[in-house]
Each structure stands twice: as structure tokens, then as C-alpha cells.
C-alpha positions as CSV (number, residue, x, y, z in Angstrom):
1,T,-55.0,-106.1,124.2
2,G,-55.1,-104.8,127.7
3,G,-54.7,-101.2,126.9
4,R,-52.5,-98.2,127.7
5,G,-49.7,-99.2,130.1
6,S,-51.2,-102.6,130.9
7,Q,-50.2,-106.2,129.9
8,T,-50.9,-107.2,126.3
9,G,-50.9,-110.7,125.0
10,L,-51.1,-112.4,121.6
11,Y,-53.2,-115.6,121.6
12,R,-53.8,-118.3,119.0
13,V,-57.1,-120.0,119.6
14,T,-57.6,-123.4,118.1
15,Y,-60.7,-125.5,118.2
16,V,-60.2,-129.2,119.2
17,G,-63.1,-131.5,119.0
18,P,-65.6,-133.1,116.7
19,H,-66.9,-131.2,113.7
20,S,-70.0,-129.2,114.2
21,P,-73.2,-131.0,113.2
22,V,-74.2,-127.7,111.4
23,E,-72.5,-127.8,108.1
24,Q,-72.6,-125.0,105.5
25,P,-74.5,-126.1,102.4
26,D,-72.5,-126.9,99.4
27,I,-72.5,-124.2,96.7
28,T,-73.9,-125.6,93.5
29,E,-72.6,-125.0,90.0
30,S,-75.7,-123.1,89.1
31,Q,-75.2,-120.8,92.0
32,L,-71.6,-120.2,91.0
33,R,-72.7,-119.4,87.5
34,E,-75.4,-117.0,88.7
35,A,-72.9,-115.2,91.0
36,T,-70.4,-114.9,88.1
37,K,-73.2,-113.4,85.9
38,H,-74.1,-110.9,88.6
39,R,-70.5,-109.7,89.0
40,A,-70.2,-109.3,85.3
41,V,-73.3,-107.2,85.2
42,R,-72.1,-105.0,88.1
43,R,-68.7,-104.5,86.5
44,E,-70.3,-103.5,83.2
45,L,-72.5,-101.0,85.0
46,E,-69.4,-99.7,86.9
47,E,-67.7,-99.0,83.6
48,L,-70.6,-96.7,82.8
49,H,-69.8,-94.6,85.9
50,V,-67.1,-92.9,83.7
51,E,-68.3,-93.8,80.2
52,V,-71.1,-91.7,78.6
53,A,-73.1,-94.2,76.5
54,P,-76.7,-93.1,75.9
55,Q,-77.3,-96.2,73.8
56,K,-76.9,-98.2,77.0
57,I,-79.6,-96.5,79.0
58,S,-82.1,-99.3,78.4
59,F,-79.5,-101.7,79.8
60,I,-79.0,-99.5,82.8
61,A,-82.8,-99.2,83.4
62,E,-83.1,-103.0,83.4
63,H,-81.1,-103.1,86.7
64,L,-82.5,-100.1,88.5
65,A,-84.9,-102.5,90.3
66,S,-82.4,-105.3,90.9
67,S,-82.9,-107.3,94.1
68,D,-79.1,-107.1,94.5
69,R,-78.6,-103.7,96.1
70,W,-75.0,-103.5,94.8
71,I,-76.2,-103.9,91.2
72,R,-79.1,-101.5,91.8
73,F,-76.9,-98.8,93.2
74,A,-74.3,-99.4,90.5
75,A,-77.1,-98.9,87.9
76,R,-78.2,-95.6,89.6
77,V,-74.7,-94.1,89.5
78,A,-74.4,-95.2,85.9
79,L,-77.6,-93.5,85.0
80,E,-76.5,-90.3,86.7
81,N,-73.5,-90.2,84.4
82,Q,-75.7,-90.3,81.2
83,P,-77.5,-87.2,79.7
84,V,-80.5,-86.4,81.9
85,D,-82.7,-85.5,79.0
86,Q,-82.4,-89.0,77.6
87,W,-83.6,-90.9,80.7
88,K,-85.7,-88.6,83.0
89,S,-88.8,-89.9,81.3
90,L,-88.3,-93.1,83.3
91,I,-89.9,-91.4,86.2
92,E,-93.2,-91.4,84.4
93,A,-92.8,-94.2,81.9
94,A,-91.4,-97.0,84.2
95,T,-93.9,-99.8,85.1
96,N,-91.8,-101.0,87.9
97,E,-92.1,-98.9,91.1
98,Q,-88.5,-99.6,92.2
99,T,-87.2,-98.5,88.8
100,R,-89.2,-95.3,89.1
101,L,-87.9,-94.6,92.7
102,T,-84.3,-95.3,91.8
103,A,-84.5,-93.0,88.8
104,S,-86.2,-90.4,90.9
105,L,-83.2,-90.3,93.3
106,A,-80.8,-90.1,90.4
107,L,-82.8,-87.1,89.0
108,A,-82.8,-85.4,92.3
109,R,-79.0,-85.8,92.5
110,V,-78.0,-84.6,89.0
111,G,-81.1,-83.0,87.4
112,G,-81.3,-79.3,86.9
113,E,-83.8,-76.9,88.5
114,D,-86.2,-77.3,85.6
115,D,-86.0,-81.1,85.9
116,Q,-87.2,-81.2,89.5
117,S,-90.8,-80.3,88.8
118,L,-91.1,-83.7,87.1
119,L,-90.0,-85.4,90.4
120,W,-92.4,-83.3,92.5
121,K,-95.3,-83.9,90.1
122,Q,-94.9,-87.6,90.2
123,N,-95.0,-87.6,94.0
124,A,-98.0,-85.2,94.0
125,I,-100.1,-87.9,92.2
126,A,-98.7,-91.0,93.9
127,D,-100.7,-93.0,96.5
128,W,-98.5,-92.4,99.5
129,E,-100.9,-94.1,102.0
130,A,-100.7,-97.3,100.1
131,T,-96.9,-97.2,99.9
132,N,-94.7,-99.5,102.1
133,E,-92.1,-98.2,104.4
134,T,-89.1,-98.8,102.1
135,D,-90.7,-97.0,99.2
136,L,-91.7,-94.2,101.4
137,L,-88.1,-93.7,102.5
138,W,-87.1,-93.7,98.8
139,R,-89.7,-91.0,98.0
140,L,-88.8,-88.8,101.0
141,R,-85.1,-89.0,100.5
142,S,-85.4,-88.1,96.8
143,L,-87.5,-85.0,97.7
144,Q,-85.0,-84.1,100.4
145,V,-82.1,-84.2,98.0
146,S,-84.1,-82.2,95.4
147,A,-85.0,-79.5,97.9
148,A,-81.4,-79.3,99.2
149,R,-79.8,-79.0,95.8
150,T,-82.2,-76.9,93.8
151,G,-84.7,-75.6,96.3
152,L,-88.5,-76.1,96.7
153,P,-90.9,-76.1,93.7
154,N,-93.7,-73.6,93.1
155,D,-96.3,-73.2,95.8
156,T,-98.9,-75.3,94.0
157,L,-96.6,-78.4,93.7
158,Q,-95.3,-77.8,97.2
159,A,-98.8,-77.8,98.7
160,A,-99.8,-80.9,96.8
161,V,-96.8,-82.9,97.9
162,G,-97.1,-81.5,101.4
163,K,-100.6,-82.9,101.7
164,K,-99.4,-86.3,100.7
165,I,-96.7,-86.3,103.3
166,E,-99.1,-85.0,106.0
167,A,-101.4,-87.9,105.2
168,I,-98.8,-90.5,106.3
169,F,-97.2,-88.4,109.2
170,P,-96.8,-89.4,111.9
171,H,-95.9,-92.9,110.8
172,P,-95.3,-96.2,112.7
173,S,-91.7,-96.1,111.4
174,G,-89.3,-93.8,113.2
175,R,-87.2,-93.6,110.0
176,V,-90.1,-92.4,108.0
177,N,-91.0,-89.8,110.7
178,R,-87.4,-88.5,110.6
179,L,-87.4,-87.7,106.9
180,A,-91.0,-86.6,106.8
181,S,-90.6,-84.2,109.7
182,E,-87.5,-82.6,108.2
183,L,-89.3,-82.1,104.9
184,L,-92.5,-80.7,106.4
185,A,-90.4,-78.3,108.5
186,V,-88.6,-77.0,105.3
187,M,-92.0,-76.7,103.6
188,K,-93.4,-74.7,106.5
189,S,-96.2,-77.2,107.2
190,S,-98.4,-76.1,110.2
191,E,-98.6,-79.8,111.2
192,T,-94.9,-80.0,111.9
193,I,-94.6,-78.5,115.5
194,P,-97.6,-80.1,117.1
195,E,-97.0,-83.5,115.6
196,L,-93.3,-83.5,116.4
197,S,-94.1,-82.4,120.0
198,N,-96.3,-85.5,120.3
199,L,-93.6,-87.7,118.8
200,L,-91.0,-86.3,121.2
201,A,-93.2,-86.9,124.2
202,N,-93.8,-90.5,123.2
203,A,-90.5,-91.5,121.7
204,T,-89.1,-94.7,123.3
205,T,-85.5,-94.3,122.3
206,Q,-82.9,-91.6,123.1
207,E,-81.9,-91.4,119.4
208,E,-85.4,-90.6,118.3
209,Q,-85.9,-88.1,121.1
210,I,-82.8,-86.1,120.1
211,Q,-83.6,-86.3,116.4
212,Y,-87.2,-85.0,116.9
213,A,-85.8,-82.3,119.3
214,K,-83.3,-81.1,116.7
215,T,-85.9,-80.9,114.0
216,L,-88.3,-79.0,116.3
217,V,-85.6,-76.4,117.2
218,N,-84.4,-76.0,113.6
219,A,-87.9,-75.6,112.2
220,K,-88.5,-71.9,111.4
221,L,-92.2,-72.1,112.4
222,P,-94.4,-70.6,115.0
223,W,-94.9,-72.5,118.3
224,S,-97.8,-72.6,120.7
225,L,-97.0,-71.9,124.3
226,D,-98.1,-75.4,125.2
227,D,-95.5,-76.8,122.8
228,R,-92.8,-74.6,124.3
229,E,-93.7,-75.8,127.8
230,R,-93.6,-79.4,126.6
231,F,-90.2,-78.9,125.1
232,V,-88.9,-77.4,128.4
233,A,-90.3,-80.4,130.2
234,W,-88.4,-82.6,127.9
235,L,-85.2,-80.6,128.4
236,H,-85.6,-81.3,132.2
237,A,-86.0,-85.0,131.5
238,S,-83.1,-85.2,129.0
239,R,-80.6,-84.1,131.7
240,R,-80.3,-87.8,132.6
241,L,-79.9,-89.1,129.1
242,P,-77.1,-91.8,129.1
243,G,-74.0,-91.4,126.9
244,G,-70.6,-89.8,126.8
245,K,-69.7,-86.1,127.2
246,L,-70.7,-85.4,123.6
247,V,-74.2,-86.0,124.6
248,D,-74.0,-83.2,127.2
249,A,-72.4,-80.9,124.6
250,A,-75.1,-81.7,122.0
251,M,-77.8,-81.1,124.6
252,A,-76.3,-77.8,125.7
253,N,-76.2,-76.6,122.1
254,L,-79.8,-77.7,121.5
255,R,-80.9,-75.9,124.6
256,A,-79.1,-72.7,123.7
257,D,-80.7,-72.7,120.2
258,F,-84.2,-73.3,121.7
259,L,-83.8,-70.5,124.3
260,G,-82.5,-68.1,121.7
261,Q,-85.8,-68.5,119.8
262,L,-88.1,-67.5,122.7
263,S,-90.0,-64.2,122.5
264,D,-89.9,-61.9,125.5
265,E,-93.5,-63.0,126.4
266,E,-92.6,-66.7,126.1
267,R,-89.4,-66.2,128.2
268,E,-91.4,-64.5,130.9
269,R,-94.0,-67.2,131.0
270,L,-91.4,-69.9,131.2
271,T,-88.9,-68.2,133.5
272,E,-89.5,-70.5,136.5
273,S,-89.1,-73.8,134.6
274,I,-86.2,-72.5,132.5
275,S,-84.3,-71.3,135.7
276,K,-84.6,-74.9,137.1
277,L,-82.6,-76.2,134.2
278,D,-79.5,-74.7,135.9
279,E,-80.2,-76.3,139.2
280,P,-77.8,-79.3,140.0
281,L,-79.4,-82.6,139.6
282,P,-80.0,-84.6,142.8
283,D,-76.9,-86.6,143.8
284,E,-78.2,-90.1,143.2
285,F,-74.8,-91.5,144.0
286,S,-74.2,-90.0,147.5
287,I,-74.2,-92.3,150.6
288,T,-75.7,-90.7,153.7
289,G,-74.4,-91.3,157.1
290,P,-71.2,-90.5,159.2
291,P,-67.9,-90.3,157.4
292,R,-66.2,-93.6,156.9
293,K,-63.4,-94.6,159.1
294,F,-59.8,-95.0,157.9
295,V,-59.0,-98.7,157.3
296,N,-55.5,-98.7,155.7
297,N,-53.4,-96.9,153.2
298,W,-53.6,-99.7,150.8
299,T,-51.0,-100.5,148.2
300,V,-51.5,-102.5,145.0
301,D,-49.4,-105.4,146.4
302,Q,-51.3,-105.6,149.6
303,L,-54.7,-105.7,148.0
304,S,-53.5,-108.0,145.2
305,A,-52.2,-110.5,147.7
306,K,-55.5,-110.4,149.7
307,L,-57.8,-110.6,146.7
308,V,-55.8,-113.1,144.8
309,G,-55.1,-115.2,147.9
310,G,-58.8,-115.4,148.7
311,E,-58.7,-113.5,152.0
312,G,-60.7,-110.6,150.6
313,Q,-63.2,-112.5,148.5
314,P,-66.7,-111.2,149.0
315,G,-68.6,-113.9,150.8
316,Q,-71.9,-112.1,151.4
317,K,-74.9,-112.7,149.2
318,D,-75.3,-109.0,148.6
319,A,-71.8,-108.6,147.2
320,H,-73.2,-107.0,144.1
321,D,-75.0,-104.3,146.2
322,V,-71.8,-103.9,148.2
323,G,-69.9,-103.2,145.0
324,W,-72.3,-100.5,144.0
325,N,-72.2,-99.0,147.5
326,V,-68.4,-98.8,147.3
327,L,-68.6,-97.1,143.9
328,A,-71.0,-94.5,145.3
329,A,-69.2,-94.0,148.6
330,A,-65.8,-93.5,146.9
331,S,-67.4,-91.0,144.6
332,C,-66.5,-93.1,141.6
333,L,-70.0,-92.6,140.0
334,R,-69.6,-88.8,140.0
335,C,-67.1,-89.1,137.2
336,H,-67.4,-92.6,135.8
337,R,-70.2,-94.5,134.2
338,L,-71.0,-98.2,134.8
339,G,-73.9,-99.5,132.7
340,E,-76.7,-96.9,132.8
341,R,-75.5,-95.3,136.0
342,G,-72.9,-92.6,136.7
343,G,-71.3,-89.5,135.3
344,R,-69.6,-88.8,132.0
345,I,-66.5,-87.0,133.1
346,G,-64.0,-89.9,133.1
347,P,-63.6,-93.2,131.2
348,D,-66.6,-95.5,131.0
349,L,-66.2,-98.5,133.3
350,S,-68.7,-100.8,131.7
351,A,-66.2,-103.0,129.8
352,V,-63.1,-102.7,131.9
353,G,-63.6,-106.2,133.4
354,K,-63.1,-107.7,129.9
355,R,-59.9,-105.7,129.3
356,Y,-58.0,-105.8,132.6
357,D,-57.2,-108.4,135.2
358,T,-57.5,-107.8,139.0
359,R,-54.1,-106.3,139.5
360,A,-54.5,-103.9,136.6
361,L,-57.8,-102.7,138.0
362,L,-56.3,-102.2,141.4
363,E,-53.4,-100.2,140.0
364,S,-55.7,-97.9,138.1
365,I,-57.6,-97.2,141.3
366,V,-54.8,-97.1,143.9
367,E,-52.2,-95.4,141.7
368,P,-54.3,-93.3,139.2
369,S,-51.4,-91.2,138.1
370,K,-49.2,-94.2,137.1
371,V,-50.7,-94.2,133.7
372,V,-53.0,-91.4,132.5
373,D,-54.8,-91.2,129.2
374,P,-53.5,-88.0,127.5
375,K,-57.0,-86.7,126.8
376,Y,-57.6,-86.5,130.6
377,L,-54.2,-84.8,131.4
378,Y,-54.4,-81.3,132.9
379,S,-52.1,-78.4,131.8
380,S,-50.9,-75.5,133.9
381,Y,-50.6,-72.1,132.2
382,A,-48.5,-69.3,133.7
383,L,-49.9,-65.9,132.6
384,T,-48.4,-62.5,132.2
385,D,-50.5,-61.1,135.0
386,G,-49.0,-63.6,137.5
387,R,-51.9,-66.0,137.6
388,V,-51.5,-69.7,137.1
389,L,-54.5,-71.5,135.6
390,T,-54.8,-75.3,135.6
391,G,-57.3,-77.3,133.6
392,R,-57.9,-79.7,130.7
393,P,-57.8,-78.1,127.2
394,V,-61.2,-78.5,125.5
395,G,-60.9,-75.9,122.7
396,V,-57.9,-74.6,120.9
397,N,-57.6,-72.0,118.1
398,R,-55.1,-69.6,116.7
399,N,-55.8,-66.9,119.3
400,E,-57.0,-68.6,122.5
401,I,-57.2,-71.8,124.5
402,T,-60.3,-72.9,126.4
403,I,-59.7,-75.0,129.5
404,E,-62.1,-76.9,131.6
405,T,-61.3,-75.9,135.2
406,N,-64.0,-78.0,137.0
407,P,-65.0,-81.3,135.3
408,L,-67.9,-81.8,137.7
409,T,-69.6,-78.6,136.8
410,G,-68.2,-78.1,133.3
411,E,-66.8,-74.7,134.1
412,T,-64.4,-73.3,131.5
413,E,-62.1,-70.4,131.1
414,V,-60.7,-68.8,128.0
415,I,-57.1,-67.9,127.9
416,P,-55.7,-65.6,125.2
417,R,-52.5,-67.2,123.8
418,A,-50.7,-63.8,123.9
419,E,-51.0,-63.8,127.7
420,I,-49.5,-67.3,128.2
421,E,-45.8,-67.2,129.4
422,E,-45.3,-70.9,130.1
423,T,-47.3,-74.1,129.7
424,K,-46.6,-77.3,131.6
425,I,-48.4,-80.6,131.4
426,A,-49.3,-81.9,134.8
427,N,-48.7,-85.7,134.7
428,I,-51.1,-86.1,137.6
429,S,-54.5,-87.7,137.1
430,P,-57.6,-85.7,138.0
431,M,-58.6,-88.8,139.9
432,P,-57.4,-88.6,143.5
433,A,-55.4,-91.3,145.2
434,G,-56.5,-93.0,148.4
435,L,-60.1,-93.6,147.4
436,L,-60.0,-97.2,148.8
437,N,-58.4,-96.3,152.1
438,T,-61.7,-96.4,154.0
439,F,-62.8,-99.8,152.7
440,T,-62.1,-103.3,153.9
441,P,-60.6,-106.0,151.6
442,E,-64.1,-107.6,151.4
443,E,-65.6,-104.4,150.2
444,I,-62.8,-103.8,147.7
445,A,-63.2,-107.4,146.5
446,A,-66.9,-106.7,145.9
447,L,-66.0,-103.7,143.9
448,I,-63.6,-105.6,141.7
449,A,-66.1,-108.4,141.2
450,L,-68.7,-105.9,140.1
451,L,-66.3,-104.3,137.6
452,K,-65.4,-107.7,136.2
453,T,-68.9,-108.9,135.8
454,S,-70.8,-105.8,134.9
455,T,-70.8,-106.7,131.2
456,E,-72.0,-110.2,131.6
């Protein structure tokens, strides 16, 4: 499927050739019987999702530690549907650790406030440091659900469990750190802020960084000035995080929440570094030198003939670099992203080479208004005071419309609905025409070649 306004084809792909030497192993009769048996068990457990049958709790308990996660989860849901008083003792009496953990999550989900102390007591005496990653995730998630649904236990139990969690935090597993840090923040642990600051500074993935930052900002705990400074430094570094526009929106909300927490003294000490957050980033996509000379007012037919006919094929060894230079010189990277480089205003170009042929790519560049994705269309609003505002709607409610008037800076303006006399959709692309008029066929061919090979 080419996409909006482009050629679409339906293909039937058939393999012709010898059979692959790698054959799937035959399924034996014993395997079939075992699979049939497992399905029967799962379906019997699923019947107990609606049927209250206390006499079958022992049957349910047998499968809480099943190696088949479908059976294990079906057993947990079945257990949750039975009277809690008749199975909550499993948390203490079970000899299998997985049975105990699965029952603990069930109790956290459906047990009353009085039942939760049993869950917390069990975790207070457990050996957390000898627990593997998977079991730690079960423990932490059960405690999270318990705290979210019925609140934290008494101070004594809370302190005992808090020490257990602090003993394994930070952990080599990012998944464990995520759950542990969220719990410690809710439990007001003094270890939360400094340890999370260290994790944030050393996180290797963008996902981990944002998760730790969110937990830090949402933690209702005192910060040291050093931790505040480290967070501001991360805010500076995060301005170049890759991703779509939602990344920018999420980071803006995170920053606003953080700045809203600062005391007057902290704000004064951090004034200089905070003010630099509003400075524009260095333009890494600009090309220095004199303005480019006009080459031709290119049409799609002209360029298509040259590129397809071979006249404009890039012959130089540095064609890849030439393609990147064209992207920068034509200001494409201010709005579009290719791989890990570029802006987030327009569509991502990383996979266009797999979706469009050469002519379709040329059309989208030379005639940007021929087909415009509706979410990028601008609207013009004639107001009662005589003004006409043009922008892309980014927020709409009953009383007002918010439009983005400058995509490069993210500037917006709020328009009260009562002041709008007329609205017209401008079927013109925000992307200007003529961007290729200062480039030679060879340079344009290098650009198209880059777009078509960028995902390889």
C-alpha cells in the first residue's frame, strides 16, 4: 500500500523452488494429548471466572504455579472469584513460591483493607535479596496494587517492607527499578530521590530516562540542591531526545511540573541554567556559505525523466553525504526526521523509501500541496474583531480552539469560539514548493537515493 494519494497494488507472492531443508518437527500423539489436556484445564478454570465454587479452590491452587502462563492467569482470575476468606491462607501456607506470589496478586486485587496486612507481612519476612528478577516483579506489583486500591499499611509494616525494597534498589534490572522506585516514592523513602538521580544520570535508554524522571517529579519528597541541579542538566540534555511531537509535549509537561515544585531559593540558585532551557538549540542542520544559485523551476515530469533515464544518477562516491547535504540545505531536517536526525514537525521520512517509488517521492517534494495529510492542514479563522488567524488546530473544546501558528517554535494561540465568524480549511501544505529549484539533477538523485536506502 503506497499511502494517501499514491499508487496502491495488491500482490500475490508465491515461492517456487525446492523445499527448505529446515522442516518443522512432526507433532507426536503424546504432544497432542498433552495440549488437549491443557486446554481442558484452562477451560475448566475459565468456567470458575463466573462460577462461585469454594469446593474447587484446591483445584485452582494446583494451577497457580503452572508453567503455562495462560493456565496460571486463568487460575488467578478463578481464585479472585471465590470467597477471599477461604483462600487467603495460601499466601502463608503455600510451599511453592509461584503459588504464593500468584495468590498474593489475587489478594491485592480483590482483598479488603483488613486482608492487605497479610500480604505486607509476608513480604516483610521474605528474603528479597535472594529473589530472582521475575519473582521480584511479582512482589513489587502486588504491593503496588495493594497500595493503590486500599492504601498503605501501618507505619511498622511499611517500614519493614521499605527496608526490604531499599536492600535491592537500585537493581540491575530496569523493570525492577521502575516498580521499586514508584513504591519507595509512595512510601516516602529517603533513598528515593538520590538513588533515582543516579539512575537517571546513568540510564542508557530514552525510555528508562523518562520513566525515572517522571517518578522523580511525582515523588512528594524533599530534594537536595545538587539533585535539582542534576535534573536541570538532564532537562538540557533531553532536548535532543529522538521521537515524535508527543515526546516534546511530554517533556514540556515534565519540565513544567518540575519547575512548579521549586522553592524561591531553589529557583534563584538555578535561574541561569533554567533560563537557558528556553534558548533555541544550535541549528545542526544549517549549511553555511553563500546562498545557492537558482538551477531550474523543476517539475515532476522533468526530474522523473532525468532520474529514471539515468541522466541524474549520482555518480560520486560521496552520494550519501550529498543526499544529507541536500536535506539540510533545503531545510528539510528542520521539520522532518530521517533516522536519528531532524525535527518532529512533519512526517517521519525514515521509511518512505519502502512505501513510495521515485515519482511519488518527487511529487511529494515538488508539489507538496497536491496531497496533504489532514492532520497537517491549516485552517483560517475570521474573527469578530476583523483579524484572520491561520494555524493548525491542536486543541479543541466546547469554548475555544487552540491553534499552532508557528510549527518551528511551537507557538500557539487560543481562539474563543464565540469570536469566530468563519472558518476555512486551507488546502495548502505548510511545506513550501520550490525547495529543489537550487539543486542539480545529480544532487536531487542523491537525495532520492538516500530516502530510498535510509531504512536498509
